[in-house]
KEPAGU-127893 format. One line per 10 residues: their letters; for each residue x negated, y, z of N, C-alpha, C. Coordinates in pm, whole numbers, plus 50000, padded with zeros to 5 digits. Each point is the difference from the previous one (the first is absolute). Last residue first. Layout:
KEPAGU-127893
a> X/Y/Z/X/Y/Z/X/Y/Z  ...
//
This chain:
KEPAGU-127893
sslkagcnac> 55343/62239/49799/49888/50090/50015/49944/49991/50142  50254/49611/49703/50025/50102/50100/49873/50083/50018  50146/49748/49539/49919/49987/50120/50031/50112/50097  50303/49743/49606/49943/50126/50046/49925/49979/50130  50052/49608/49620/50075/50067/50107/49929/50126/50046  49855/49666/49662/50056/50127/49959/50080/50072/50108  49724/49569/49990/50146/49989/49983/50066/50130/49957  49512/49966/50023/50044/49861/49980/50150/49990/49970  49751/50405/50108/49950/49951/49872/50050/49859/49971  50243/50400/50298/49922/49873/50011/49960/49953/49862
fkngtpnpns> 50077/50530/50111/50078/49879/49975/49906/49878/50003  49825/50426/50083/50135/50023/50051/50090/49878/49982  49430/50075/50061/50113/49951/49920/50133/50032/50068  49549/50090/50187/50057/50103/49914/50120/49956/49919  49735/49707/50293/50081/50095/50076/50067/50104/49909  49890/49498/49824/49925/50120/50041/50092/50103/50062  50154/49498/50046/49989/50101/49893/49912/50115/50050  50180/49443/50121/49920/50117/50033/49985/50093/49877  50426/49662/50123/49884/50012/49912/49920/50124/50040  50433/49801/50171/49877/49994/50078/49875/50008/49914
cakciavptq> 50490/50046/49885/49927/49878/49959/49868/49983/50072  50321/50353/50117/50084/49904/49927/49925/49870/49970  49800/50390/50210/50092/49931/50093/50082/49894/49929  49493/50185/49881/50139/50006/49953/50088/49921/50096  49523/50247/50115/50064/49870/49984/50144/50020/49959  49520/50295/49946/50139/50008/50046/50067/49869/49969  49451/50173/50088/50103/49936/49918/50135/50023/50065  49452/50222/49983/50120/49961/50075/50106/49946/49907  49460/49979/49929/50121/50064/49946/50119/49957/50081  49558/49826/50073/50000/50140/50040/50126/50072/49954
sqgfylkvhp> 49876/49455/50136/50043/50093/49893/50008/50143/50053  49664/49609/50188/50132/50061/50026/50033/50102/49891  49679/49536/49940/49999/50137/50049/50141/50054/50018  49962/49559/49854/49911/50076/49914/50000/50148/50041  50104/49490/50234/50040/50140/50000/49896/50078/49917  50173/49448/50083/49903/50096/49949/50060/50140/50000  50068/49493/50264/50067/50119/49948/49893/50103/49960  50006/49430/50061/49933/50128/50021/50083/50111/49937  50030/49443/50201/50035/50099/49899/49939/50134/50040  50042/49424/50145/49918/50123/49997/50046/50094/49888
wpieigaedf> 50360/49690/50229/49883/49972/49919/49920/50130/49991  50421/49761/50339/49930/50108/49929/49886/49947/49915  50487/49801/50153/49860/49961/50019/49917/50099/49920  50523/50041/50209/49899/50026/49897/49864/49949/50044  50534/49853/50102/49878/50047/50065/49890/50011/49895  50479/49833/49972/49963/50131/49948/49879/50061/50067  50223/49553/50053/50025/50103/50101/49965/50140/49952  49929/49615/49720/50142/49997/50039/50034/50112/50099  49549/49944/49865/50081/50043/49885/50149/50003/50037  49700/49833/50320/49985/50144/49985/50081/50053/49882
akkirkrleg> 49981/49532/50068/50077/50064/50106/49992/50152/49991  49741/49742/49699/50143/49986/49970/50085/50072/50105  49536/49987/50075/50030/50083/49881/50149/49992/49966  49839/49720/50343/50002/50141/50044/50035/50090/49882  49936/49543/49913/50128/50025/50068/50011/50144/50050  49595/49858/49796/50110/49995/49903/50134/50032/50066  49615/49966/50273/49994/50119/49914/50119/50003/49903  49946/49615/50265/50047/50114/50079/49997/50128/49918  49822/49605/49814/50146/49994/50003/50057/50118/50079  49532/49959/49989/50052/50026/49866/50152/50000/49997
tvewqmlpkv> 49783/49876/50400/49987/50144/49975/50053/50036/49862  49982/49543/50121/50105/50070/50074/49993/50151/49974  49662/49730/49809/50130/49968/49941/50113/50076/50068  49567/50041/50180/50006/50063/49868/50135/49972/49931  49896/49809/50432/50017/50145/50006/50015/50064/49863  49924/49520/50146/50131/50042/49950/50013/50151/49989  49626/49722/50181/50004/49997/49854/50130/50051/49941  50030/49867/50512/49877/50020/49922/50022/49979/49851  50423/50164/50275/49912/49885/50009/49876/50023/49913  50236/50434/50200/50041/49887/49915/49903/49885/50022
egvvkidigs> 50171/50522/50219/49913/49884/50004/50059/49888/49916  50038/50568/49962/50068/49878/50042/49904/49883/49993  50078/50592/49904/49916/49884/50032/50088/49884/50043  49987/50537/49758/50084/49884/50032/49907/49881/50023  49978/50584/49966/49932/49870/50009/50098/49892/50046  50033/50489/49720/50056/49929/50114/49942/49859/50001  49891/50521/49767/49976/49856/50002/50054/49941/50130  50124/50457/49680/49971/49952/50135/49985/49849/49994  49895/50352/49576/50108/49947/50082/49950/49957/50136  49727/50208/49651/50128/49998/49929/50115/49950/50086
dgfnnvrlvq> 49547/50047/50165/50010/50112/49908/50138/50008/49935  49982/49758/50478/49921/49996/49878/50019/50123/49914  50044/49828/50528/50056/50102/49913/49912/50009/49875  50074/49558/50349/49917/50103/49939/50086/50100/49923  50167/49626/50289/49856/49980/50000/49920/50118/49947  50459/49841/50279/49976/50091/49888/49850/50017/49993  50167/49538/50207/49988/50143/50029/50002/50078/49869  50121/49525/50047/49912/50020/50115/49994/50147/50039  50379/49663/49736/49926/50126/49997/49918/50013/50128  50109/49506/49814/50071/50115/50055/49911/50123/49994
patrikpgfy> 50057/49431/49846/49933/50129/49974/50086/50117/50047  50037/49511/50236/50052/50076/49887/49922/50129/49980  49784/49549/50202/50077/50115/50051/50041/50086/49882  49827/49583/49888/50004/49981/50146/50078/50112/50068  50013/49769/49478/49986/50121/50080/50011/49965/50148  50065/49691/49628/49863/50050/49986/49971/50117/50095  50437/49784/49951/49903/49911/50068/49856/50048/49991  50344/50264/49776/50013/49996/50145/49901/49908/50069  50069/50061/49513/49894/50075/50066/50007/49993/50152  50330/49769/49728/49867/49963/49952/49890/50068/50079
edqalengvr> 50459/50087/50102/49984/49855/50005/49860/49957/49959  50107/50479/50239/50013/49938/49869/49968/49851/50009  49971/50348/50349/50111/49905/50004/50020/49928/49868  49668/50340/50059/49969/49898/50100/50109/49894/50009  50063/50379/49719/49895/49914/49945/49966/49887/50096  50304/50328/50142/50060/49917/49896/49897/49905/49939  49849/50318/50311/50081/49897/50066/50065/49907/49898  49755/50373/49838/49912/49904/50065/50076/49888/50068  50245/50359/49808/49939/49917/49895/49908/49895/50062  50185/50316/50292/50104/49909/49949/49944/49908/49893
nlveivhdld> 49724/50339/50170/50020/49894/50099/50105/49900/49953  49928/50379/49730/49883/49913/49999/50014/49885/50099  50336/50337/49989/50004/49918/49878/49882/49902/49998  50015/50314/50351/50111/49904/50013/50006/49908/49880  49694/50356/49992/49955/49895/50092/50109/49894/50018  50110/50379/49743/49900/49918/49930/49954/49885/50089  50287/50321/50188/50072/49917/49903/49903/49907/49927  49814/50314/50289/50077/49903/50079/50076/49905/49908  49765/50365/49807/49913/49890/50043/50075/49897/50082  50161/50328/49598/50028/49984/50143/49923/49878/50050
egyavpvdln> 49832/50302/49567/50086/49890/50045/50017/50003/50152  49718/50292/49704/50137/50043/50023/50092/49893/50055  49533/49939/49873/50007/50085/50118/50145/50041/50031  49893/49531/49744/49991/50144/49975/50018/50078/50129  49783/49506/50009/50132/50059/49972/49981/50151/49984  49687/49492/50024/50011/50147/49989/50144/50041/49970  49750/49564/50257/50108/50034/49908/50011/50152/49993  49626/49590/50153/50034/50142/50011/50102/50035/49892  49841/49512/50258/50044/50073/49881/50033/50144/50036  49828/49484/50166/49961/50136/50036/50024/50088/49878
vrswektyns> 50077/49467/50221/50044/50092/49896/49970/50141/50047  49738/49542/50173/50087/50116/50025/50034/50071/49870  49839/49472/50230/49963/50115/49916/50103/50110/50020  49786/49535/50290/50115/50069/49940/49947/50118/49919  49702/49641/50142/50116/49975/50085/50127/50068/49947  49604/50142/49739/49968/49935/50127/50125/49997/50089  49874/50177/49527/50105/49901/50026/49972/49923/50129  49708/50334/49792/50131/50058/49976/50114/49907/50043  49459/50085/50143/50097/49895/49969/50139/50063/49988  49450/50143/49980/50135/50055/50018/50100/49897/49952
attiegnpvs> 49454/50032/50163/50101/49917/49934/50138/50055/50034  49441/50153/50003/50135/50031/50043/50098/49916/49918  49547/49920/49942/49986/50073/50127/50136/50038/50058  49760/49648/49619/50127/50047/50056/49973/50066/50135  49674/49768/49719/50027/50135/49949/50126/50061/50062  49852/49548/50088/49907/50094/50061/50020/50144/49955  50244/49624/49816/50051/50043/50130/49908/50099/50070  50054/49955/49460/49925/49937/50109/50046/50055/50135  50304/49977/49551/49935/50095/50091/49923/49923/50106  50256/49956/49489/49934/49919/50101/49914/50092/50086
hvigdldrlv> 50456/50053/49653/49880/50060/50060/49946/49906/50107  50357/50006/49543/49954/49928/50118/49868/50061/50046  50451/50194/49707/49854/49984/50005/49961/49934/50132  50451/50144/49849/49963/49860/49979/49850/49976/50003  50254/50415/50091/49973/49978/49857/49964/49856/49969  50071/50151/50448/50127/50009/49929/49984/49981/49850  49626/49767/50306/50070/50127/50009/50125/50000/49913  49702/49619/50281/50057/50025/49867/50084/50127/50009  49563/49755/50302/50121/50081/49989/50045/50005/49854  49653/49715/50372/50041/50014/49860/50135/50071/49997
trrlnveevi> 49550/49944/50350/50145/50018/49992/50035/50027/49854  49556/49738/50277/50058/50102/49914/50150/50005/50015  49699/49713/50271/49906/50079/49921/50065/50116/49927  50230/49667/50284/49895/50062/50080/49912/50094/49919  50485/49946/49811/49917/49901/50069/49890/50072/50074  50489/50071/49688/49911/50058/50100/49925/49886/50068  50354/50132/49544/49913/49905/50071/49916/50077/50101  50350/50214/49759/50018/49867/49941/49914/49894/50069  50226/50510/50116/49891/49907/50031/50033/49863/49940  50158/50496/49812/50047/49886/50080/49885/49901/50017
gaigavrvvd> 49907/50538/49940/50059/49889/49926/50046/49892/50094  49654/50478/49949/50128/49954/50055/50056/49888/49912  49495/50261/50122/50080/49923/49904/50126/49951/50069  49621/50233/50215/50056/50089/49901/50086/49933/49895  49806/49765/50375/49891/50051/49915/50054/50086/49887  50395/49770/50194/49867/49979/50055/49897/50050/49899  50566/49957/50110/49902/50086/49935/49867/49981/50073  50475/49673/49935/49903/50073/50080/49922/50097/49911  50430/49612/50054/49959/50111/49914/49911/50091/50084  50096/49442/50056/50019/50138/50047/49960/50098/49891
gknyqdelli> 49946/49520/49956/50135/50046/49973/50029/50140/50050  49623/49718/50238/50038/49977/49862/50147/50037/49980  49778/50252/50399/50005/49860/49958/50036/49993/49852  49780/50365/50417/50093/49974/49890/49988/49854/49960  49821/50157/50413/50018/50130/49936/50094/49990/49880  49837/49695/50394/50125/49995/49922/50028/50136/49934  49615/49837/50276/50083/50113/50040/50130/50008/49923  49686/49655/49899/50028/49992/50144/50092/50112/50047  49852/49996/49546/50092/49889/50028/50035/49992/50149  49692/50327/49858/50127/50026/49932/50102/49891/50033
flgsildkil> 49557/49949/50150/50076/50094/50082/50134/50034/49935  49707/49721/49759/50039/49933/50124/50084/50092/50087  49807/50176/49608/50114/49913/49971/50049/49927/50123  49609/50260/50037/50118/50086/49982/50124/49917/49971  49594/49770/50025/50038/50050/50132/50123/50090/49991  49819/49839/49597/50057/49890/50078/50045/50049/50138  49777/50306/49711/50132/49965/49948/50067/49893/50086  49556/50115/50101/50090/50109/50037/50142/49971/49952  49662/49707/49868/50029/49983/50143/50097/50107/50048  49848/50040/49561/50088/49884/50013/50036/49976/50146
hqagfgiaig> 49689/50336/49905/50133/50042/49958/50100/49884/50012  49544/49920/50084/50062/50075/50109/50141/50045/49963  49631/49679/49814/50143/50013/49966/50073/50072/50112  49531/49890/50017/50017/50043/49862/50144/50023/49960  49873/49847/50438/49929/50125/49976/50025/50052/49859  50188/49584/50113/50062/50105/50079/49932/50135/49981  49820/49607/49804/50116/50051/49925/50068/50112/50076  49646/49787/50214/49951/50074/49883/50115/50059/49920  50106/49721/50363/49942/50127/50048/49953/50085/49882  50161/49570/49904/50109/50088/50045/49948/50134/50049
aigagallpa> 49696/49662/49881/50061/50059/49881/50113/50094/50038  49802/49757/50343/49906/50100/49949/50057/50070/49878  50253/49647/50179/49994/50113/50093/49908/50110/49952  50026/49601/49753/50123/50077/49984/50002/50119/50095  49645/49695/50034/49990/50081/49877/50123/50084/49978  50007/49701/50358/49904/50108/50026/49984/50090/49879  50274/49623/49953/50062/50095/50091/49906/50117/50029  49832/49650/49740/50104/50070/49926/50066/50106/50088  49678/49710/50190/49940/50105/49917/50105/50078/49920  50170/49642/50255/49943/50105/50087/49929/50108/49918
invgldslim> 50203/49582/49833/50073/50126/49984/49945/50111/50088  49827/49528/49745/49982/50074/50125/50064/50138/49984  50135/49532/49747/49943/50132/49977/49993/50072/50134  50195/49557/49913/49860/50007/50040/49934/50134/49977  50472/49849/49940/49915/49954/49890/49852/50010/50032  50329/50157/50306/50017/49855/49986/49911/49945/49890  50015/50469/50064/49934/49935/50114/50009/49849/49990  50230/50256/49679/49855/50009/49980/49924/49933/50114  50467/50031/50042/49964/49907/49893/49850/50002/49975  50174/50306/50310/50014/49863/50051/49960/49899/49895
fsaiiailvg> 50010/50457/49879/49888/49972/50090/50008/49858/50056  50361/50146/49735/49877/49989/49918/49880/49968/50087  50414/50089/50212/50000/49869/49933/49874/49981/49916  50063/50421/50205/49974/49897/50101/49995/49861/49936  50116/50364/49721/49861/50010/50045/49966/49889/50099  50448/50037/49852/49913/49954/49891/49853/50005/50042  50321/50173/50299/50012/49854/49991/49908/49946/49891  50031/50468/50044/49931/49940/50115/50004/49848/49995  50242/50241/49671/49856/50017/49981/49922/49935/50115  50472/50005/50031/49955/49913/49891/49850/50009/49978
atgtlisslt> 50205/50293/50312/49995/49863/50051/49951/49903/49892  50075/50447/49874/49885/49990/50088/49984/49859/50055  50383/50093/49738/49878/50003/49920/49874/49986/50085  50415/50035/50222/49992/49874/49927/49873/49993/49915  50098/50402/50231/49961/49894/50093/49986/49865/49929  50157/50369/49747/49862/50022/50042/49952/49888/50092  50453/49998/49853/49910/49979/49886/49853/50015/50042  50336/50090/50324/49997/49858/49964/49901/49974/49887  50092/50449/50142/49915/49927/50094/49988/49853/49962  50288/50268/49734/49862/50050/49994/49908/49920/50090
dsrktleera> 50465/49909/50009/49939/49956/49874/49854/50043/49992  50256/50151/50368/49976/49856/50008/49931/49950/49874  50140/50452/50017/49891/49977/50093/49964/49852/50006  50375/50123/49747/49877/50049/49936/49879/49974/50089  50423/49899/50180/49967/49908/49891/49870/50041/49931  50183/50283/50331/49943/49879/50059/49959/49901/49894  50225/50386/49860/49867/50036/50050/49932/49878/50062  50446/49959/49855/49911/50012/49885/49857/50031/50045  50343/49991/50326/49965/49866/49954/49905/50004/49882  49988/50404/50351/50094/49943/49906/49953/49863/49953
rrgkgrvkvs> 49889/50217/50489/49950/49998/49864/50101/49930/49911  50048/50050/50479/49951/50131/49958/49950/50002/49856  50181/49611/50261/50081/50113/50041/49951/50134/49951  49652/49606/50007/50143/49981/50022/50066/50129/50047  49523/49870/49877/50074/50109/49939/50150/49993/50021  49686/49674/50176/49941/50131/50031/50082/50115/49945  50136/49553/49910/50003/50022/50145/49948/50138/50034  49984/49858/49549/50138/50026/50042/50007/50028/50149  49584/49876/49814/50038/50135/49956/50142/50033/50046  49839/49564/50085/49925/50098/50078/50042/50142/49964
rvviepialk> 50185/49644/49750/50052/50002/50137/49929/50104/50085  49843/49936/49562/50136/50054/49997/50056/50009/50141  49580/49793/49942/49992/50145/49982/50139/50062/50003  49970/49532/50017/49948/50059/50123/49996/50152/49990  50125/49761/49616/50103/49988/50103/49954/50064/50131  49690/49982/49636/50111/50094/49976/50109/49993/50107  49637/49687/50037/49961/50140/50025/50114/50096/49971  50031/49521/49908/50026/50042/50137/49971/50148/50024  49927/49774/49574/50143/49997/50033/50028/50059/50138  49557/49969/49850/50069/50082/49900/50150/50003/50025
lvryilysva> 49723/49717/50261/49986/50140/50038/50073/50092/49903  49991/49546/49895/50079/50020/50121/49993/50146/50045  49734/49872/49636/50142/50001/49963/50089/50024/50121  49535/49953/50074/50030/50125/49929/50147/50009/49962  49848/49603/50195/50000/50109/50099/50034/50132/49933  49946/49629/49720/50124/49990/50076/50009/50111/50105  49600/49965/49753/50111/50046/49915/50132/49995/50074  49624/49829/50217/49987/50145/49985/50114/50056/49916  49968/49534/50046/50044/50063/50125/49993/50152/49990  49839/49752/49633/50145/49984/50013/50052/50068/50126
itvlniighe> 49532/49992/49924/50068/50085/49902/50151/49994/50017  49743/49713/50267/49976/50141/50039/50072/50095/49905  50004/49542/49897/50088/50028/50114/49984/50145/50045  49713/49852/49668/50136/50010/49946/50100/50031/50112  49557/49919/50125/50013/50128/49932/50139/50020/49940  49899/49587/50206/50000/50108/50100/50019/50136/49934  49956/49623/49722/50128/49998/50070/50008/50115/50101  49588/49945/49759/50114/50037/49916/50131/50010/50076  49564/49853/50192/50026/50143/49986/50133/50032/49931  49850/49542/50121/49917/50084/50085/50041/50148/49997
llwrqvtqpt> 50221/49666/49732/50014/49962/50140/49923/50095/50091  49971/50059/49532/50135/50030/50045/50017/49967/50148  49594/49888/49792/50012/50145/50015/50138/50039/50052  49917/49546/49902/49924/50042/50117/50013/50151/50023  50200/49817/49613/50069/49955/50121/49928/50047/50125  49798/50086/49587/50120/50082/50014/50075/49963/50128  49628/49740/49881/49959/50133/50046/50120/50092/50020  50083/49566/49832/49948/49992/50136/49960/50139/50053  50155/49942/49548/50108/49989/50098/49950/49998/50144  49696/50256/49659/50049/49862/50008/50114/49996/50100
imaligersl> 49629/50347/49774/50144/50001/50020/50050/49857/49990  49543/50086/49935/50033/50052/50132/50149/49998/50027  49800/49877/49581/50003/49892/50097/50033/50048/50140  49932/50284/49621/50136/49946/50008/50010/49892/50107  49654/50346/49835/50003/49930/50129/50140/49945/50025  49840/50293/49626/49938/49869/49992/49998/49924/50131  50193/50441/49858/49870/50007/50064/49929/49863/50001  50444/50050/49832/49910/50073/49911/49859/50010/50058  50342/49810/50260/49967/49911/49890/49906/50068/49901  50170/50249/50364/49903/49901/50044/49959/49906/49887
iiamaaiaiv> 50336/50325/49914/49873/50064/50031/49894/49897/50038  50444/49849/49924/49938/50046/49875/49862/50059/50028  50264/49872/50367/49953/49882/49927/49929/50040/49872  50207/50335/50255/49881/49951/50067/49942/49879/49927  50409/50175/49846/49890/50093/49971/49871/49953/50065  50390/49756/50094/49959/49981/49861/49885/50092/49964  50194/50049/50426/49927/49872/49991/49951/49977/49858  50269/50381/50075/49872/50012/50069/49918/49872/49988  50441/50001/49827/49912/50086/49919/49862/50011/50064  50333/49775/50241/49958/49920/49883/49905/50080/49913
iltisaiiwf> 50195/50225/50359/49905/49900/50049/49947/49915/49885  50342/50310/49905/49873/50068/50026/49894/49902/50051  50439/49837/49937/49938/50031/49871/49866/50069/50020  50262/49917/50379/49947/49873/49945/49928/50026/49868  50222/50366/50192/49884/49961/50080/49936/49872/49947  50402/50151/49802/49888/50088/49965/49874/49962/50077  50402/49776/50102/49951/49960/49868/49880/50085/49959  50207/50114/50406/49943/49866/50009/49941/49957/49866  50234/50410/50023/49869/50008/50064/49935/49863/50014  50440/50023/49819/49904/50068/49912/49861/50001/50062
alsaslhlqr> 50359/49835/50257/49961/49907/49894/49897/50062/49907  50183/50277/50333/49914/49898/50059/49952/49900/49895  50315/50326/49869/49870/50062/50027/49902/49897/50057  50445/49864/49932/49933/50021/49872/49862/50061/50020  50272/49951/50378/49957/49868/49951/49924/50013/49867  50199/50386/50185/49884/49959/50077/49946/49866/49953  50398/50156/49803/49889/50087/49963/49873/49962/50074  50399/49782/50109/49952/49956/49870/49881/50083/49955  50212/50125/50397/49931/49873/50018/49944/49948/49868  50269/50387/49990/49871/50028/50063/49920/49872/50019
pwikaarqis> 50448/49986/49831/49902/50044/49901/49862/50028/50061  50456/49761/50146/49865/50008/50056/49896/50046/49898  50415/49895/49748/49996/49978/50144/49854/50001/50043  50100/50082/49550/50127/50047/50057/50001/49989/50152  49624/50031/49558/50029/49955/50135/50131/50062/50051  49786/50104/49573/50079/49878/49998/50045/49955/50139  49722/50389/49931/50127/50020/49929/50089/49877/50007  49567/49977/50189/50082/50094/50076/50134/50025/49932  49679/49734/49779/50051/49931/50119/50092/50091/50080  49778/50181/49627/50105/49906/49958/50060/49928/50120
aqvrgravll> 49634/50287/50075/50118/50078/49964/50114/49909/49958  49585/49802/50089/50061/50047/50123/50126/50082/49971  49744/49852/49633/50063/49886/50069/50070/50045/50127  49752/50320/49754/50122/49960/49929/50072/49886/50070  49580/50148/50172/50104/50101/50016/50131/49960/49934  49619/49713/49945/50046/50007/50139/50117/50097/50016  49727/49881/49594/50140/49958/50015/50054/50018/50141  49542/50112/49878/50090/50071/49908/50145/49968/50028  49660/49782/50248/50001/50142/50031/50096/50077/49912  49937/49539/49916/50065/50021/50130/50010/50148/50033
mtlvigsfvl> 49763/49872/49615/50144/49985/49980/50075/50021/50131  49531/49998/50018/50048/50118/49928/50151/49995/49980  49790/49624/50189/50000/50112/50094/50051/50128/49933  49944/49619/49729/50109/49979/50096/50010/50117/50097  49639/49993/49698/50126/50028/49929/50119/49986/50096  49576/49884/50167/50009/50145/49977/50129/50038/49930  49904/49545/50055/50037/50061/50129/50011/50152/49987  49848/49756/49625/50142/49971/50025/50045/50065/50131  49543/50033/49888/50082/50077/49906/50147/49980/50030  49696/49745/50251/49989/50142/50033/50089/50085/49910
iwisnatfwq> 49962/49541/49907/50078/50020/50122/49998/50147/50041  49731/49867/49641/50142/50002/49961/50090/50021/50122  49541/49960/50081/50024/50121/49920/50148/50009/49964  49839/49615/50233/50013/50119/50085/50031/50126/49919  49939/49498/49907/50103/50086/49939/50018/50131/50077  49681/49671/50139/49985/49999/49854/50098/50094/49932  50021/49935/50471/49879/50073/49963/49985/50007/49849  50359/49749/50174/50019/50142/50030/49878/50082/49956  49974/49531/49968/50093/50055/49898/50022/50150/50022  49744/49770/50316/49928/50010/49874/50088/50058/49891
wm> 50196/49911/50414/49913/50117/50007/49920/50017/49871  50277/49621/50036/50083/50122/50000/49914/50126/50000
//
């Protein structure tokens, strides 16, 4: 059997590579078909399909590795080294232990990948109970879960690698010492990277912002698409993605922390009755808060806060109200539209900038016609417009 495998190792390698490629290509389509066809327990079927894929892929990778090793050794002319006895002895001494190490490490990682999000969600809910919105807790949980899961995966891979190298007879003490020296050298040469990591650590520990928040950092405003220890990725309103190193962030402005606010200045003409205007604005804010669609997005109805400013063309009245995170722009837009309609119905004027021009004072006295109010030079006896007699 072993001689046949060695003699046909090239064809086995090619066939295994084709099988692995087909698995990777067809994985997404097969899982989508299973999910569409599943009527009962779709999650269990999805997990079973994923498990079957990983088992077949792992076996295929092992076959590829053995075939490649057989090809390399046979080309070196030492084919006699690969015998059933040597393979069996190696498997008994090292292979089984290393395979168990890899399998246990992978299982630990999978368990942590499932357990970490649940632990983080419960911890965040306990600490933020009664004072943070559900959306805010979800964003915080997703951010911490992704970072902790990735960090755990890297640590498990490093520990498993050192265990395998130690079992194979490799002295890992020089590796650890060399890694320490290399770490010191890299630390001196990568001060900006260390600064980014430390800043990212404080951003996460202090909960300055999370994935899904709208923030302004380093002069750039946008929605947070990714945040880790090294960088923050933002996408602005134009769809441009900005990658900001955490070390460059000195001030982080979070527009969606726990709750947001409608902050609107409404201008009205100087001739309007302010009490009536304030009554109309409060009524519009209450109606918006009771709306079937916008009501759940609003925490406190938008109401008049104060007369805010005497402008060049009118008086500014400030309207404020609290809304759920990310909802302030949508609610403010709807509030503007409703205020305009309400002002039109009530006959309240929204001023616009205008300028009156005076070309000096006229030196010629005028006489106003009582019949048509037309101005006439003082010397005229009759109106130039209607012909009526002007009073002297």
